[in-house]
N, C-alpha and C positions, 0 to 999 in steps of 0.2 A: 337631328338630334344626334349627338355623338354617343358613341358605344358606352362611354362611361358616365354620361350625364343624363338622366332619366328626365322625361316629363312626368305629369303625374299619373302614376300607374293605374290609379282607380278608375279615371274617367278618360285618358287619352289613349287613343290607338297607337299602334306601333306598327313597323313595317311586318310583312308577312316573314315567317322563318325560312322560307324556301328562297327568298329574295337575297342577294349577296349585299352584305353591309355597305359595301363600296358604292352601290347603285343609289344611294341615298344622296341628296343634295349636299353640299359642303355644310359642314356643321359651324364652323367659327371663321366667318369672313373677318379677315384681320385688319380691316379698316373701320370697323364698328365697335364702338365702345360697349354698347350695352350687351351684344351677343357674347362678349367675353365674361360679362357677369353672369355666368350660368346659373340655373335653378330658379330664376326669377322671370316671370312672364308679365310682370307688372306695367309694361309701357302702354299697353292698351289702356290701363286705368287712367293714365293722364291723357291720353289721346294725342300721342306723337304725330300722327297724320293731321291733327288741327283741331280745334274746337268749332262748333258751328253754333254753341249756345250763345244767346245774343250777348250776355255781359262778359263774355270771355275772349271776344275777338277785338282788335284793334279799334281805337277811338274812331277813326275814320270810317270804319265800316259798320257803326251801329246806327240805329235810325234815330236816336235820341228823342224818343216820344215821352220820357219819364216827366212826371209833373215837377214843376219849379219848387224849390224850397220855400218855406215860410219867411216872411220878410222879418229880419232881426236888426241887430246892429251890424255894421259893416265888417267888423273884424270876424265875428262868429260866422259870417256867410262866406268868408274866404276859405277856399279850399287849400292853399299852400301858404305856409308860413315860415319865418325864421326870425331869431333874435338879433337884434342889431344894437352894438354897443358903441359909444363915442367915449374915446379915452384919450387922455394926455399921458404920452411917454416920452422918456428922455434917454437917449443913447447913454451907454455907460462911460462917465469921464467926460462927458460932451459939456460944453460950456453954453451952447446956444440954447434958446429956449426950447421947453419940451414941444414935440409935435403932437398935433390932434390926428388921431388915428380912427377910422371908422371901420369896425369888424362886422360881418355879416354871417350869421351862423348857418349851419346847414338846413338845406329845406326839410321841412316836416310837412306832413300831410294828414288830413282826415281820413277815415276808413275807405276802403274801397267802395263799399256800398254808397256812401254818401258822394263820391265822386262821380259814380255812374250816372249817366244822364242829366247831371247837374253842372259838372264842371269840365273843362277840357284839360286834360292831364297830360298831354304831350309834354315831354320834358325840355326839347330845345325851345318850344314856343314860350313855356313859362320861364325858361331861363332868360329869354330876352328881356323880360319884365324885371326879373330879379337883378340882372347886370346894370340895367338902367339905373337901380338904385346907388351901386357901387360907382358908376361912372359918373353919376351927379356929384357924390361925394369927392371923387378924384379930380375931374376936370373942371367943376363949376365950384366947388366949394373948398378946394385947396387941402383936402385932407389925404394922408396915406390910407391905403385900405387893405384889408385882409379878408380872404375868402375861405370859409371852412370847406366848401364843396371842393376845392382843389388841395386841401390838406393844409392850409395856413392856419395859424394860431396866434391870436394877439399877444403881444408882449406885456408884461405887467405895468400896471400904472393906475391911475385914479380915473374912476369913470366919469365923465362929465353929464353923460345921459345914456339912458336905455329906451329901447322901444321894441314894440312888436310889429314886424312887417309881414303884411298879409295881402294875398292877391287872389283874385278869383277872374278867370277867363270863362265865359259862358255865352251861349245863344239865347239864353233865358230872358225873359222880360225883365227880371230884377236888375240886369245889366252886370257888366264886367266891371271891376274896380281894384285899385291898388289903395291899401289903407296903412297908415304909418300911425300907430298909437303909443304915445309916451308911457313908460312904465312909472310905476311909484306914486301915483295919484289917481284916485277915482274920477276926479273932477275934470281931469284932461281930456279934452275932445280930439278924436283920432282925426288925422289928415285923410281925406277921402279924395282920391284922384281917380277921375274916369278913364277906363280902357275900352278900347273897341271889342265888338262882339267876336268871339272866337271863332264861330262856325255857324252855319246854319244850312237847312236843307236846300236853299235857293242859290247858295254859293258853293264854288269847288272848294274841297278841304284845304287844297293848299294855298288858296288866297289869304288865309288867317295869318300866314307868316309875314308877308309884307305890310299888311293892314296892323298887325301888332308892333312890328318894327318900327313903322313910322311914328306911330303915337308913343312907344316907349322912348325913342330918341327925343321926341318933344318934351316929355316929361323929364328926362335927364337934364336937358339944356334949360328948361324954363320954370318948371313947377316943383321938382325935387329940390333944387337948391334953396328955395324958399323954406321948405320943410327942415332941411338941415340948418339953416339960420336959426329958425325956432328952437333948435335942439342944441344949440350953442356952437355949430361949426360955421364960422365966419372967414375962413381962409381965402386968399386971392386965386381966383380960377387962373387956368392956365391960358396965356394969351396966345392969340392966332397970329402967324406972321405970313407974309408971301413968300418968304425964302428961308431956307434954313436946312442944310444938308444932313444926311444920315452920319452917325458918329463912324469912326474909322472901323472898317473890317465887318460892317454889319451887312452889307451886300453879300459878302462871301459867305457870311453865316447863314443868312436866309437861303442861299442856294445850296446849303450842305444837307438839308431834309433829314437831320437826326435832332432826337428831342433836346440834346444838350447845345446844340447850336442855335436853336429856336429860342430857347429860354435865354441864352446870353444876349442875342440880338434885341429880344424885347426889353429885357432889363436896361441895356444900353439905350434903347430908343425911349423908353420911359423916362431915365435919367435925363436925357437931352430935352424932353417935353418939359419936365420940372424946372430945369435950369434955364431953358432958352426959348420956350414956347413951341406951339404946334404949328408945323409947316405942311404943305402938300407931301413934300419928300418924306417926312417923318410919319405922316399919317398913313402913306404908302405902305411903309415898312411895318408899321403897327399892324395894319389889315392883313398883310401877307403872312406876318409872323403867326398872328392868332390862328388865321385859317390853316396853316401849315400845321401848327401844333395840335388844332382840332382833328385834322385828319390822322396825324402821326400817333395819336392817343386812342383811336377808336377801338383798339384792340384790348385795352385796360378793363379791368372789372370793375369799373366805377364810371360815373357820368362827368367826370372832369372835361371830356371832349366837348360836351354840350357848351360848358362855360367858356372855353376859348373860342368855339364858333360863335357863340352870341356876342362876345366882345368884337370879333371880327365884323360882324354884321352891323353892329352899332356904330362902329368907329366908320364903316363905309357909309352907312346911313348920314351920319353927322356931315360928311363931305358933300353927299348929294344934296341935303337940305340947305346947306351953305352955299353950294354952287349948282342949282338944279339944271343949268344949261351946260354943265362942264363933261365934256366926253371922257375925260380922265376919271372924274369921280364915278360916273357910270360904269366905267370898265373895271374899277377897283370894286365896286359893289358886286359886279358880275363875279368877281374873282370870290369875293366872300360867300355869295350865294352858291357858286358851282361847287365849292369845296364843303359846304354845309349839306350838300345833297339836295339842293333846290334849283336843278339846273333849267327849269323852265323861266325862272325869272332871271337867271343869267342870262340867257339867250335873249329875252326881252331887252335887258340892259345894253347887251352887245349892240343890238339892232339899233336901239336909240341912239347909242354914242355914234354909231357909223353915220347916222343922219345928220350930226351935228358938225359944224366947222371945227376942225381939229388939227393939231400937229400929227407927227408920226405916233401911231399907237405903240404901246410898249410890246416887246418881243414876245411877252407872255400872252397877250391878247388873243392871237390866233389860236394858242394851244388850249385856252379855255373854251373857245368855240369847238374846237375839234373834240375835246373831251365831252362837252355837253351832247355831241352828236355820235358819240361812241366811235370815233374815227381812230381806231387804234393804229392804223398804218402810218397815218400822218404824225401821230405822236412818236411812234418809234423811229420815225426817219428824220427827227429833229436833228439839226446839225450841232456838233459840240459847240458849247458855249454857256453862258451864265444860266440859261432856261433849260438846258439839256435834261438836268435832274428832275425839274418839274415836269417835263414831259413824259418822261420814264414813269414817274410815280402816277401821273394822270392815266398812261397807257395801262397801267396794272389794274387801277380802279375801274376801267372800262371792261376788263374781263373778269374782274374778280365777281363770285358769286353766279356767274353765269354757267351755261351748260358744259363749257370746255375746261376741264381740269389741266388739259395739256396747256392751253394758252395761259391759264392763270399760272402756271408753273414756269413755262417758258418765258413769259413777260416778266414775272417776278425775278426769275434769274437773270435777265438781261439788266433789269434796274440794279441788282445787288452786284453784279460784275463791276459796275461803275461806281455805285454808291452802297458799300457793304455796310455801311452803319444805319440804314433804313430799317429798324426793327420792326416797323409796321408791316412792310414787304416780307420780311422774314416770316412773320406769323402768317400772313395770307398764303406764302407757300405751303407752310405746315399745314393748313387748313384744307388745301386742295391735293396734297400729295399723298401717295400711298406708300408702301413699305420701303421700296427702293430710294425713293426721295427722302423720306423721313430720317433714314440713317444719317444722313449729313444734315438736311434741314433742321433738325433738332439740336444738333451740336454746334454747327457754325455760328448762330447768333449768340451763344453763351460765350464763345470763344472770343468772338469780336468785341462784345461787351466788356469782357475783362481787358482786352487789350487796349481798346479805344476810349472808353469812357474816362479812365483816369488821365489819359493824355488830353482829353477835351478840357476837362476840368482844370488840369494844370495850366493850360493855355489861356485861361481866364484872368485877365489882368486883375480884376477886383475880388477874385475868391479870397474868402475869409482867412485871418490868419490861423494856422495849425491845421488846416485841412490838407493842403498840398503835401507835407511829408507823409501823411498817412496813405496816400495814394500810390507811394512807391513800393507798398507791400499789397499784393492783390488780396492777402487775407484781411486786409482793414477796409475792404469795399463797403461792407455793411456799416461799419463804424464811421466811415466817412458820410455816408447818407444820413446816418443818425446826428452827426455832428452839424450837417447841413440843416437839418430840422430844428435842432436846437437853436443855431444862430437866427435862423427865421423867427422864432418866437422871442426873441431877446430884442436886441437894438437894432435889428436891420431895418433901414428905411426905403430900401429899393424895392421896386416892383416889376414882375413878380418877386416875391421874397424868396430867399435860399431854401426856405421849407418846401416851396413847390418842387424844386430840382430834386430835394431829396426823396419826396414822395414818388417822384417820376421815376426815379432810380429803383425804388422798391417795386412799383407796378410792374416795370419791364422786366425785371428779375423773377417776379412771381410768374408772369405768363410763360417766359422761357423756361422755367424749372417745370411748370405744369405740362408743357408740350412735350418736353423729354419723357417725363415720368409716365404720361398717357401712352405714349410710343413704346416703351419699355413693356408696361405692365399689359396693355391690351391690344396693340397692333402686332408686337412680336410675341406676346404671351410668355415673357420670361419674368424672372424676379427682379423688381424694381428696388429692393431694398438698400442695395449698397448705394445706389445712386442717390435715393432719398437721404441716406445717412450724410452723404458727402455734401448735399446741396441744402441740407437743414439749415446751416447758418445764414444762407443767402435769404431765407424767407423768414427768419426766426421772429421778425417784428410784424410781418403781415398779418392782417385780421382773418385771411383765410388760409392760415399755414396748416390747419387740420387737414385741409383737401390734400395737400402735399404728402402729408404722413398717411393718408389713407392708401396712396399708390404703393406704399410700402409694405402693405399688410396683404398676406395671403388670404383672400376671401374664402377658399374652400376650407382652411384650416382655423380661422379666426373671423367668421364672419361677424360676430357680435362686436368686435373691436373696429372693423371695417365700418360698420353701420354707425357706431356711436361717433366716429371721427367725422363722417359726412353729416351728422346731425350736428355737429359743433359749428359748422360752416353756417353762420348767421348772416345773411345778405339783407340789408335794410331795404324795405320794399321800394323806396324811391330810388335806389341804386340799381335795381335790377336791369341788366343790360342784355341785348340781343346775343351780344358775346357769351353771355353764360347759359345760352339755351342747352348746349350739350351736358352741362352739368346737372342742371335740376331737370331735365327731362330723361336723360340717359343714366344718370348716376345716382341722383338723389332718390329717384323712384325705388331703388334698392333699400334705402335706409328709412325713408319718411316719404311715402307717396302722396300724402296730404300736403306735406311742405312742398314737395315738387310742384303739385298741381297748383297750390296757391301762387308759388313764384311765377309759374307760367302765366297766370291771369293777370299778375302785376305787370309783367313784361308787355304782355299783350295791350294792357290798357294805357301804359305810359309810352308805347312806341310812338316815334314820331312819324308822320306821313312824309319823310324824306327818302331820297332814292337809297340810300345806305341802310336804313332800318327796314323799308318795305322789302328790299331785294333779299336780304338775309333772313327776314322772317317767312317770307313765302314758302319756303319748303315745309314749313311747319303749319301752315294754314290748311283747314280742311278743304276738300275738293268743293265743296258748296261754296267757299268763301273766295276761291283764287280768281274768279273773274272780277270780283269786286276789288281785290287787291290789285289786279292788273289795271283796273280802270284809275284807281288812286294813283299807282305807280306812273301809269301813262301820263296823268295829269301834271304831276310833279316833274317828271322826266320825260318829254313827249318821244325821245328816240330810245327808250330803254328796250333792250332785246329781250330782256325777261317779261316785260310787259307785252310785247309783240307776240312772242312765243305763246303765252297764255291765251291772249286773244284769237290766234289761229286755232289753238286746240277748243277753246270755249265758245268762241262765238264768230265762227268761219263765215257765216253770211254777211255779218256786218263788215269784214275785213277782206273779203275774197278780191275785191277791186283794187286792194292795195298790194295784193301778193307779189306782182311782177316788180313794182317798185321797191318793196322790203327785200325781194330775193336779189336785186342789183346792189345792194348796200352791202352785200357779203359779210353778214353777221353769221358765224357758225350756228348759232343758236337758233337763229330765225330759219335758217336754212334747214336745219335738223326738224323743227317744228313744221315747216312747210312739207318736208319729205314724209313726216308720219301723217300728215292730214291727207297728203295725196295718196298715201297707201290705204286708208280709210275710204277713199273715193274710188280705189282701184285704178288710178291713174299712175300706172306702174313707170312710164317713161318719165313723167314731171317728178316722180319719187326718187328715181335714180339719178336725175339730173341735179337735183338740190342736194341729195346726200353725197353725191361724188364732188360737187363743188364744196360742200362743208369739208370733206376729208382734205382738200388741197389746202386750207386754211388751219385746219386743227384736227390732226389724225387721231381724235379720240376712239378708244375701243367701242364705246356704246354706239357711235355712229356707224362704225364697221358692223356691228351687230345688227343695227336697224336695216342697213341697205342688204345685208346677207338675208334679212328676214323677207325682203322683198322677193327674193329668189325662192326661198323655204314656203312662202305662203302659195306660191305658184307650183308647189311641187319639185321645184329645180334643185335637188339636194347637191348636185354638182356645181352649180352655180353659187350655192349657199357656202360650200366649203371653199370655193376659189377665193371668195371674199374675204373669209376668215383667215386663209393663207396669206392673203395680202397684207393683212394686219400683222400676221406674224413675221412677215418680211419687212414692212416699210413702218407699222405704227409705233407709236411712243408708248413706252411701258414706265409708269410712274409709280407703280404699286406691285400688283400681283396680275396685272392685266394680261400678260403673255400666258401665264399658267392658266387663267381662268379659260381664255380662249382655246388652249391646248386641251384642256378637259373637256370642254364642250365638245370639240371635235371628236376627241376619243370616245367620249361617251356615247356619242351618235353612232360611231361606227361599232361599237360593241354592241349596242342595241340591234344592230343590223346584223349581228353575227361576224363582223369582219375584225377578228381579233387580232390578226397580224398587222392589218393596216392601221389600227388603233394603237399599236406599241410604241411607235416613234413619238407619237403625240403624248401619250400617257407618261412614257419614261421622262420626256422634257418637262412635263408639268410637275412630276414629283421631284426633279431637281431644284425647284424654286423652294422645296422644304415647306410648302403650304400644307395645311392639313388636308384639303380638298385634293390637291395634286398627289399626295401620297395615296389617298384613298382610291383615286383614279388609277394609278399604277398598280396597286394592290389587286383591284377588281380585274384589271387586264391581264396581269400574270396568271391570276386564279383561273381566268378564263382559258389562257394558254396551257394551262396545267404546269405552269412552271413555279413549282410551290416555293422553292428556296427563295426566288426573288418577290413572290407574293408575300411570303412571310417576313422579309427584309422590310418592306415598306410598311407593313402592319406594326412591326416592332419599332421602326422610326417615328412612326406617327404617335405611338405611345409614349416613347421616350421624351420626344421633342415637346409634346402637348399633355403632359399627364394630368392637368386638372381638366382636361376636357375628354381625352382618350386613354384615361387609365386603365380600362378594360379592353381595350379594342384588339390588342395584340392577343391577350387571352382568349377572347371570344371567337376570333379568327381561327385560332388552333382548335377550339371546341367544335366549331362549326364545320371545319373542314376534315379534321381528324389528320390535320398536318402540321409540321413545325414542333417547335420544343415548348410543349405545353407546360412542363415543370418550370422552365425558366420564365414564361409568362405568368403563370400561377404566382410564383415567388415575387415577381415585380408588382403585380396587382395587390397581393397581401401587404407588401411594404408600403404601397400608396395607401390603402386603407389605414393601416397602422399609423400612418404620419398623420393623417386627417382625425382618426379616432371618432370621440364622441362629439367632436365640433362639427361633424357632417350634419347638415340640416335638410328638412322636407324631403322630397322624393329620392333624394341622394342615399338616404339610409336605408330606403327599400333596396336600391341596388346592391349598397353594400351587403345587406343582409341576405339577398338573394346568391351573393357569391360566397358567402359563408356556409349557406345550406348546400350549395353545388359541391362544396368540399367537405361535407360531413361535420361541420362546425356548428351544432345548433345552439350551444349556449352563447357563442359570439353572435349568431344571428339574431338571438333572443334580445341582447344587449343593443343591437342596432334598431331593431323593430320597435322596441318599447318607447323610446323617447321620440319618435317621429311625430312632426308637428307640421302645420302649413298644409300644402297641397297633397301631402302624402298621409294625413293624419288617419282617414279611415282604413286605408291599405294597412299601415302600420299597426293599428288597433287589431285588426282582422289576423294578421300575421303573427303578431304576439300571442293571440288566443291559439292559433294551429302550432305555433312552435312551443309554447308551454305545453300543450297537449302532447306533442312528441317527448318532451322531457319529463311527462307525468305530473306537472303543476295543475291539477284541474281547478284549483282556487284561482289562480291567476287567469286561467283559460275562461271560466264563467263570469269573472268580473270583466274581462274584455268583452265577451259577446253581449254582457248586459249593457255596457257603455256603447258597443256598436249599433245597439238597436234602440237606444233611448237618448244618448247624447245628441242635442241638435247640431253641434259641429260635425259629428259624425255622419249623422242622418242626411245632412245636407249635401256631403259629398258621395254617398253611397248610391252605387248604381245596381245594387243586389240585395237591398235590404229585405225583401220577401225571403230570399235564400238565407240570409243571415238568422232571420227569425226561426227558419226551419232547422238551421243547426243548433239553436238554443233550444228548440223544443226537443229535438233528438236526444239532447244530453242531459235534459232536466231530470234531476233526481234518479231513479232507477230505469228510467226509459230510454235505453240506450239503442233503440230500435233503429233499423236503417232508413235512410232519406226516402222520401217519397220521390223517386227519380221522374216519374211521370210529371208531377208538378213542377219539379226542378225545370224540366225541359220546357214546359210552358212558359216558365219565368224568363228563360234563356232567349227563346224565340220571341219574346215580347219585347226584348232589349234592342236599341240601336246596335247596328253590326258592329260598329267601334267597340263596344262593351263586351260583346259575346266571348271572345277569346280569353279576356281576363277573368271572366265568370267560370270559363271552363277549368281554368288553373286551379282556382281555389276549391271548386268542387271535387275536382280530382285529388287534391291534397286531402280534403276531408275524408273521401272515400278510402285514402291509403291508411287513415287512423281508423274509420268506423264503417268500414264497407269491404266489399270484395276486391281483390287484386285485379280481377279481370275488369271490374267496372272502373275502378280507378285508372288503370291503363287506358281504357276507352276514351276517357275524358282528358287525361293528359296527352293522348295522341292527337286529340282533336284541337287542343290548345296549340301544339306544335304545327298544325297544318292550317292554323286560322289564318286569315288574310289580314285580321286586325287584332293583335294582342300585344301586350307590352314585352319587348323582346326579352328582357330579364326572365319574365315567366315562362317563355318559350324555351330558353337555354335551360332552366332550372327543371322544366317538365322533361325535356329530353334525357338529361342526366339521370332524372328519377325513373324514367322507363328503364334504365338498365340496372338500377339499385335502389328500388323505392324505399326500403328500410332506412338505408343509411342516409338518403336524402330527405324524405318526407315522412318517413314511418316513426314509429315509436323507438326511442333508444335514450340511453342515459348520457350520451355525449354532447 
């Protein structure tokens, strides 16, 4: 708790008055979003540690024992559905016949309660079925297609037919099905097509993907074309040829691994398929292009990546179905499986391909195998060539979301040094980096995008007329994206449409702007308003632009505006992504905890049991569910270090026999997990061996700290410090890691009374300008009696982080009787004036106490009167006592009445019997003294953490209606209490010097 930002003063204990403020833990870890949103402790309400409630955990972790739904017609039984439109469109000015276009609307869904236990809502699994409908229309019925899930809008034209497409994937006896029901006539019978069971207790969760994929491909090729014929779509299917090369430049574009080039490559391939037929070479490009685009868009705030992954999987399955004994086909399906996060099936396909007679495998084949085995070293050592970019991207994916932030940043930087336009990896580096990394990591992608995206677009030979000139001026970036979206909804016949590119541009920009704003507002703790203002045009058309606006709002001064903006961010439940977890768990909690909780449930419900989703969701899963998560992760990705680390921690007896083999694979995360397990077993040598080996691979601060703990737990403080000193000498610092360790060493030495030895560490920590580093230095110099230096760091802490430490400097001066108390008081007063009546909750109590300490009772009353939230009871009590000081007995009595009768107050009150005694003592003409013997019984019956607070308000009451001697006794006990809200202790200390001015009756 920082000096300026109180917790609930009524119910929460504070540090003892005799304890230096600097000895408390760091108040504002600068890599954590929610801790920057002070005054709110609602994270626990959503359960950031994870849910263990049955219906709130991922699909794969539920028992699925709910009853099957009642039997009805096929459409009503389906869980997911979308509107399908068949339309004839003609390009503007074109003389050729109108083109048949099939457009499929966004996926909608029934309620969450109807999904639970009845349908499998995993998004990629369902998207495979959905994409089969569009592929049938495109490849086998000759139509142009448009998909609303990737932002495509159909051009105007005459509707030939409309239908409702609905599907249900379920393990229930009623069976899975896909239905297409023509609209416009009640007599039309729906087309009902059978789907396989999605899951069952007898089969592993992951096995649903190949089962559904195989059936969906058959539907697209054999059964759905007949449905489209009935709907009036009778075009020619794309012919299959034995030979047919990729269009010029496509191979180079596929190797570029940036979204613009993948889009251009896919559009060129689709054009070749339409004009000249499908060949293995073109199918290979299609699979790789869609697989790449799926991975490269995973960081967007929408599920478009599942569309692209599903298209890659279906194209690969089509090849395998056509040539089941083709090693080439199996390797390409392995490619699609691996990049979709289904590594187990990729390894199976690679093994099957190896057993078949075949020619030379493509250069990327061993890279896919290495990726599925998390062989980062092999991937990083890939020689320069056409597959180098893929190897570096896959290397990054092997370390993303694992234990080592160092590896994630370093491997990401290695990728970006050669392929700076990979915005997916830019975002991954931002996710792992600390303050020192984020200074650059949040600006570089914005600059690269502004420079390179216009260049990439201008190099596209078929770029629509009028777009290229706009790209000459960076200010026209958004206009160019809008123009592309407009072309996509007009006469564009290519696929994917230009509208998809426009949408992708918007999504990349949104995430980049969001990352930078988060860094400024929460990691650095500086005003982000100017950045938000400059970036506003870049996100003006994005549906979640209110989130960006919120970063520019000062929460302390305009909390209502901040909350309102967050509540404007309306994420459709079917769009909720793992990417968005920090938003609705760490931010939306402040504005609307109910909405945040609901979005978390939806994300958990629709999470896929793929490596990507499980790995990134795992930190949010409850401890009780981690082992189940690990088993599902291990099932879909058998070499996953995340799964292995959890198994080591949670089911050691089952995996102990594998420990030596796993140790030999040199995964830093697994080595750390083994080290921790050996610590538990007191196998110190084994622990040191694993942890030291991990440090040679990834010098993470946490690993150094765990190794140091091996010495600490054995009482070897010298060994503990030597290991931490090694980190300071050799370890990587991507945030405030070095300052954290320096503070840790300094605080230990200070606890031992070794102030002079602590000074170099404390001073170095303070030079990071972190709040905890400056606190550490202030404590050290205070212990050394170097008052000017101690005050310097207290002052700097206040000036750099005023929203958190607005009174830190002032309270230092008051506590030590050192420093320029007048200057500190003036700074604090200016801060309070800048926040004014916009202060909320317990902060109003702190502001009011400051005013009391400075004899400003009217100003204190204004603060206390409108306190709400966790400070309500204290606010009402102190309004009563302050009104009594000012002679306003009417307000005093009204507040005491409310304090003892209002359920909101009584629910918070820890001293209710004493409040009733105040009320009785002041009733009518009975102004007799308090029964202090009864007061003492009540205080002694309280939990210890509440006694100091009660002592304060009893002392205040006695200043007004008792003896000065007794008032001083209670205020002294408050000052000396081990548990009391520190603002009460400071106020009590001042009141002992001048009780009339601080807590007594006066007119000021």
